[in-house]
C-alpha positions as CSV (number, residue, x, y, z in Angstrom):
1,M,-22.8,23.3,38.0
2,S,-20.2,26.1,37.8
3,G,-22.7,28.9,36.8
4,D,-20.9,29.4,33.4
5,R,-23.4,27.6,31.3
6,E,-26.4,25.3,31.6
7,I,-25.8,21.6,31.2
8,S,-27.4,20.4,27.9
9,D,-29.6,17.3,27.6
10,Q,-26.9,15.6,25.6
11,E,-24.3,16.1,28.3
12,W,-26.7,15.0,31.1
13,E,-27.5,11.8,29.1
14,R,-23.8,11.2,28.7
15,F,-23.3,11.6,32.4
16,L,-26.0,8.9,33.0
17,R,-24.4,6.6,30.6
18,D,-21.0,7.1,32.3
19,A,-22.5,6.4,35.6
20,G,-23.9,3.1,34.3
21,A,-22.6,1.3,31.2
22,G,-19.8,3.5,29.9
23,T,-19.4,5.8,26.9
24,P,-19.9,4.5,23.4
25,G,-18.6,5.9,20.2
26,A,-15.2,6.6,18.7
27,P,-13.6,7.4,15.4
28,E,-11.8,4.9,13.2
29,E,-8.6,5.3,11.2
30,P,-6.2,3.1,9.2
31,S,-4.0,0.6,10.8
32,A,-1.2,-1.5,9.5
33,R,-1.4,-5.0,10.9
34,A,1.1,-6.9,13.0
35,R,4.5,-7.7,11.4
36,M,7.5,-9.7,12.5
37,V,11.1,-9.9,11.1
38,G,11.6,-12.8,8.7
39,R,7.8,-13.1,8.2
40,R,6.2,-10.0,6.9
41,L,2.6,-10.0,6.1
42,R,1.4,-9.3,2.6
43,E,-0.3,-5.9,2.5
44,Q,-2.6,-4.5,-0.2
45,P,-2.2,-0.9,-1.1
46,G,-5.4,1.2,-1.1
47,P,-6.9,4.5,-0.2
48,P,-6.5,5.7,3.4
49,D,-9.2,4.6,5.8
50,G,-11.9,7.1,6.7
51,W,-13.1,8.3,10.0
52,R,-16.3,6.7,11.1
53,T,-18.2,7.0,14.3
54,H,-20.1,4.2,16.1
55,R,-23.8,4.7,16.4
56,P,-24.6,5.1,20.1
57,A,-26.2,2.2,21.8
58,P,-30.0,2.5,22.1
59,R,-31.1,3.9,25.4
60,R,-33.0,1.5,27.7
61,R,-36.6,2.3,28.1
62,G,-38.7,1.8,31.2
63,G,-41.7,2.9,33.1
64,T,-42.2,6.3,34.7
65,A,-41.4,5.0,38.2
66,R,-38.1,3.6,37.0
67,Y,-37.3,6.9,35.4
68,V,-37.9,8.9,38.5
69,V,-35.9,6.5,40.6
70,G,-33.1,6.6,38.1
71,M,-33.1,10.4,38.2
72,V,-32.9,10.4,42.0
73,V,-30.0,7.9,42.0
74,A,-28.2,10.0,39.3
75,A,-28.7,13.2,41.3
76,V,-27.2,11.5,44.4
77,L,-24.2,10.4,42.3
78,L,-23.8,13.9,41.0
79,V,-23.8,15.5,44.4
80,A,-21.3,12.9,45.7
81,A,-19.1,13.5,42.7
82,L,-19.2,17.3,43.0
83,A,-18.3,17.0,46.7
84,S,-15.3,14.7,45.9
85,G,-14.2,16.5,42.8
86,Q,-14.7,13.5,40.6
87,V,-17.1,15.1,38.2
88,T,-14.2,16.6,36.2
89,G,-14.2,15.0,32.7
90,W,-17.8,13.7,32.7
91,F,-18.9,16.8,30.8
92,G,-15.8,16.9,28.6
93,S,-13.7,19.3,30.7
94,D,-10.6,17.2,30.8
95,G,-11.2,14.0,28.9
96,G,-10.5,11.8,31.9
97,E,-6.8,13.0,32.1
98,S,-7.1,13.8,35.9
99,A,-7.0,10.2,37.0
100,P,-3.7,8.5,35.9
101,L,-3.7,4.7,35.9
102,A,-1.5,2.5,38.0
103,Q,1.2,0.7,36.0
104,E,0.3,-2.5,34.2
105,S,1.9,-5.3,36.2
106,E,0.1,-8.1,34.2
107,R,-2.0,-8.5,31.1
108,P,-5.5,-6.8,31.4
109,T,-8.6,-8.9,31.0
110,R,-10.4,-6.4,28.7
111,P,-9.7,-3.3,26.6
112,P,-9.9,0.2,28.2
113,A,-13.4,1.8,28.3
114,L,-14.4,3.8,25.3
115,E,-14.0,7.5,25.7
116,A,-16.3,10.3,24.4
117,E,-15.2,11.4,21.0
118,Q,-12.9,14.4,21.4
119,L,-10.4,15.8,18.9
120,P,-6.8,16.2,20.2
121,T,-5.3,19.7,20.4
122,L,-1.8,21.0,20.7
123,D,-2.3,21.7,24.4
124,R,-3.9,18.3,24.9
125,P,-2.6,15.9,22.2
126,F,-4.0,12.8,24.0
127,K,-7.5,14.2,24.5
128,G,-10.3,11.6,23.9
129,S,-7.8,8.7,24.1
130,P,-7.2,6.2,26.8
131,A,-3.5,7.3,26.6
132,A,-4.4,10.4,28.5
133,R,-4.3,8.4,31.7
134,W,-1.1,6.4,30.7
135,G,2.4,7.1,31.9
136,D,4.9,9.5,30.3
137,G,7.8,7.8,28.6
138,V,9.5,5.0,30.6
139,A,7.2,5.8,33.6
140,G,4.4,3.9,31.8
141,I,6.5,0.7,31.7
142,H,6.2,-1.6,34.7
143,M,9.5,-3.1,35.9
144,P,9.4,-6.4,38.0
145,S,11.5,-7.1,41.1
146,A,14.7,-8.7,40.3
147,R,15.7,-12.2,41.5
148,A,18.6,-14.5,40.7
149,T,17.9,-16.3,37.4
150,G,20.0,-18.4,35.1
151,W,23.6,-17.4,35.2
152,M,22.9,-14.0,36.8
153,S,22.7,-12.9,40.5
154,K,19.9,-10.7,41.7
155,D,22.0,-7.6,41.2
156,Q,23.0,-8.7,37.7
157,V,19.3,-9.3,36.8
158,A,18.4,-5.8,38.1
159,R,21.1,-4.3,35.8
160,A,19.9,-6.3,32.9
161,L,16.3,-5.1,33.4
162,T,17.5,-1.5,33.6
163,R,19.5,-1.9,30.4
164,S,16.6,-3.6,28.6
165,R,14.4,-0.5,29.5
166,D,17.2,1.8,28.3
167,F,17.1,-0.1,25.0
168,L,13.3,0.6,24.7
169,A,13.8,4.3,25.5
170,A,16.7,4.6,23.0
171,S,14.7,2.8,20.3
172,S,11.2,4.1,20.8
173,L,11.3,7.3,22.9
174,D,14.5,9.1,22.0
175,P,13.6,12.6,20.7
176,G,16.3,12.5,18.0
177,V,15.3,9.1,16.7
178,L,11.7,10.2,16.6
179,R,12.8,13.0,14.3
180,G,14.5,10.6,12.0
181,R,18.0,10.2,13.3
182,R,19.8,6.8,13.3
183,P,19.2,5.1,16.7
184,A,22.9,4.9,17.6
185,K,22.4,4.4,21.3
186,A,20.0,1.5,20.9
187,I,22.2,-0.2,18.3
188,A,25.2,0.1,20.7
189,L,23.2,-2.1,23.2
190,I,22.8,-5.0,20.6
191,N,25.4,-7.7,20.6
192,P,27.7,-6.9,17.7
193,R,28.5,-10.7,17.3
194,Q,24.8,-11.4,16.5
195,Q,25.4,-11.5,12.7
196,D,21.8,-11.9,11.5
197,V,20.6,-8.9,13.4
198,Q,23.6,-6.8,12.3
199,D,22.9,-7.6,8.7
200,Y,19.2,-6.6,9.3
201,L,20.4,-3.3,10.8
202,A,22.9,-2.5,8.0
203,T,20.1,-3.0,5.4
204,A,17.1,-1.6,7.2
205,F,18.3,2.0,7.2
206,R,20.1,1.9,3.8
207,A,17.3,0.1,1.9
208,P,14.2,-0.4,4.0
209,S,11.8,-3.1,2.8
210,R,9.1,-5.4,4.2
211,K,11.7,-7.9,5.2
212,N,14.2,-5.3,6.6
213,D,11.9,-2.7,8.2
214,P,13.5,-0.4,10.8
215,L,10.1,0.4,12.2
216,L,9.9,-3.2,13.7
217,L,12.3,-2.0,16.4
218,F,12.6,1.8,16.1
219,S,10.1,4.7,16.0
220,R,11.0,7.3,13.4
221,F,9.1,10.0,11.6
222,P,10.2,12.1,8.5
223,K,11.1,15.4,10.0
224,A,10.4,17.2,6.7
225,E,6.8,16.1,6.9
226,V,5.8,15.8,10.6
227,R,7.0,16.8,14.0
228,P,6.1,15.8,17.5
229,A,3.1,17.5,19.1
230,G,4.9,18.3,22.4
231,D,7.6,16.5,24.3
232,V,5.5,13.6,25.8
233,V,5.1,10.0,24.4
234,K,2.4,8.1,26.3
235,T,3.2,4.4,27.1
236,R,1.6,1.5,28.8
237,G,3.2,-2.0,29.1
238,R,5.4,-4.2,31.2
239,I,8.7,-6.0,31.3
240,T,9.0,-9.6,32.5
241,F,11.9,-12.0,32.6
242,R,12.6,-15.7,32.6
243,E,15.5,-18.2,32.2
244,G,16.3,-18.9,28.5
245,K,18.6,-21.2,26.6
246,R,22.0,-22.0,28.0
247,G,21.2,-20.2,31.3
248,A,20.6,-16.9,29.6
249,V,18.2,-14.3,31.2
250,E,15.5,-13.4,28.7
251,V,13.8,-10.1,29.1
252,V,10.4,-9.7,27.5
253,S,8.9,-6.3,26.8
254,D,5.3,-5.7,25.6
255,V,4.7,-2.0,25.3
256,T,2.3,0.3,23.5
257,Y,3.6,3.8,22.5
258,V,1.3,6.7,21.5
259,Y,2.9,9.4,19.4
260,P,1.0,12.7,18.7
261,V,2.3,14.6,15.7
262,V,1.5,17.6,13.6
263,R,2.5,18.6,10.1
264,A,6.0,20.1,9.9
265,V,4.6,23.2,8.1
266,R,4.8,26.2,10.5
267,G,1.4,27.0,12.0
268,S,0.0,23.5,11.7
269,D,-2.3,22.6,14.7
270,E,-4.1,19.5,13.6
271,V,-2.9,16.6,15.8
272,A,-2.7,13.0,14.6
273,R,-1.7,10.0,16.7
274,T,0.4,7.0,15.6
275,I,0.0,4.0,18.0
276,V,2.7,1.3,18.0
277,R,2.6,-1.9,20.1
278,R,5.9,-3.8,20.2
279,E,7.0,-7.0,21.8
280,V,10.8,-7.4,22.0
281,V,12.4,-10.4,23.6
282,M,16.0,-9.6,24.6
283,S,18.5,-12.3,25.8
284,W,21.4,-11.5,28.2
285,D,23.7,-14.4,27.5
286,D,26.2,-16.1,29.7
287,P,29.6,-15.0,28.1
288,A,31.0,-18.4,29.2
289,R,28.6,-20.1,26.8
290,V,27.8,-17.4,24.1
291,I,30.2,-15.1,22.2
292,T,29.0,-11.6,23.2
293,E,30.3,-8.2,24.2
294,P,29.9,-7.2,27.8
295,G,26.8,-5.0,28.5
296,T,25.1,-5.9,25.2
297,L,21.9,-8.0,24.5
298,S,21.0,-10.4,21.9
299,L,17.6,-10.1,20.1
300,V,15.5,-13.3,20.2
301,S,12.4,-11.9,18.5
302,Y,10.6,-8.6,17.8
303,K,7.1,-7.9,16.6
304,A,5.2,-4.8,16.0
305,D,1.6,-3.6,15.3
306,F,1.2,-0.1,13.8
307,T,-1.9,2.2,13.8
308,N,-1.8,5.2,11.5
309,G,1.8,4.6,10.6
310,G,1.2,4.2,6.9
311,C,-0.4,1.3,5.1
312,D,2.0,-0.7,2.8
313,N,4.7,1.6,4.1
314,V,8.3,0.7,3.3
315,T,9.9,4.1,3.7
316,G,11.6,3.4,7.0
317,Y,9.5,6.2,8.7
318,F,6.0,6.3,10.1
319,T,3.8,8.3,7.7
320,P,0.6,9.2,9.6
321,T,-2.5,10.4,7.8
322,F,-4.4,13.4,9.2
323,S,-8.2,13.4,9.4
324,S,-8.5,16.1,6.7
325,E,-6.6,13.8,4.3
326,R,-8.8,10.7,4.8
327,S,-11.4,9.5,2.4
328,A,-14.8,9.4,3.9
329,S,-15.5,6.0,2.3
330,G,-12.1,4.3,2.7
331,S,-11.8,1.1,4.7
332,G,-9.2,-1.5,5.4
333,S,-9.3,-5.1,4.1
334,G,-8.7,-6.6,7.5
335,P,-10.7,-6.9,10.7
336,E,-11.4,-4.0,13.1
337,V,-8.9,-3.8,15.9
338,D,-8.7,-1.6,19.0
339,P,-5.1,-0.3,19.1
340,Y,-5.5,0.3,22.8
341,D,-6.6,-3.3,23.6
342,R,-3.7,-4.9,25.5
343,S,-5.8,-7.9,26.7
344,T,-4.9,-9.8,23.5
345,S,-1.3,-11.2,23.2
346,M,0.8,-10.1,20.3
347,D,0.8,-13.7,19.0
348,D,-3.0,-13.6,18.9
349,R,-3.0,-10.2,17.4
350,M,-0.7,-11.3,14.6
351,R,-2.8,-14.4,13.9
352,Q,-5.9,-12.3,13.6
353,G,-4.2,-10.1,11.0
354,S,-2.3,-12.7,9.1
355,G,-2.7,-12.4,5.4
356,V,-5.5,-9.8,5.5
357,G,-3.6,-6.7,4.5
358,C,-4.5,-3.4,6.2
359,G,-7.1,-3.4,8.9
360,T,-9.2,-0.7,10.5
361,A,-8.6,0.7,14.0
362,T,-11.7,1.4,16.0
363,R,-10.2,4.5,17.6
364,S,-7.1,6.7,17.6
């Protein structure tokens, strides 16, 4: 290879697996299950989930002739990869971060491939995670082409789509909000005449609870306990739109956000990741039919699924757990879920977790 060191048998076997069936194995961590305003799931408090590693799939065995042929094919693949520069990451040099994914224009049919187990670092907080290849901030959110819909012209729909993305950025990506500030910009985009939502907002920040949880819409961390590991939040998702009631334009967002954090104590370098998937349905109402303020949206529904944000957490902030704090024997009471799997709809995700308390994420 580069001449710096000899490739170990373990790395060579991993290359062969990657050339064929993919890379097995990943740590697990605690995950709070899907929640929705007005219908919070009952959660059971318990010890933090532990890190566990999948046992690698058994290697296929074959005769000597097959082994020799397999080695020849692998050697050809290796030479081709070296010539094209695609070998980067197969031996753990960049964790696959060199090949960014195209935006997600529609729901995928399967979860992302498993990555080799690698711990994140301050320099590479998304190392060992599918998010390493996702977009940064709003760049990871696919925007559709506008067309005249409902009461809106094509240009009006385009503005509504942009404003809807602005709401996502102000609620889930704003650096000040991530550090615990009140999401004033996001709240300003919500129709002040929508009384039930205004009541929720007034209560959620003053006295957060399972019913009135600000984390359903906003990403906030307690600045006295943790701080962001860098300036980047990785995202993957899409925005769609349709005609709603009374000619309104309904904008549907389904986005997964990955937040790397470290402890707030000076000198801390252990990185933990909180993963949040939100589905928010926003209605841009016809002012001739609905009482609204110009330039504001009404919330139709909002759902959220949290991983490593705190099980049975009603603090109004995400409270991630670091690997050094986890119990080796802890486990959630719910089913195992891949937080990076976007092939399942949010409705299905919520049904899977209904009434089971805290589940276990298969990777972080």
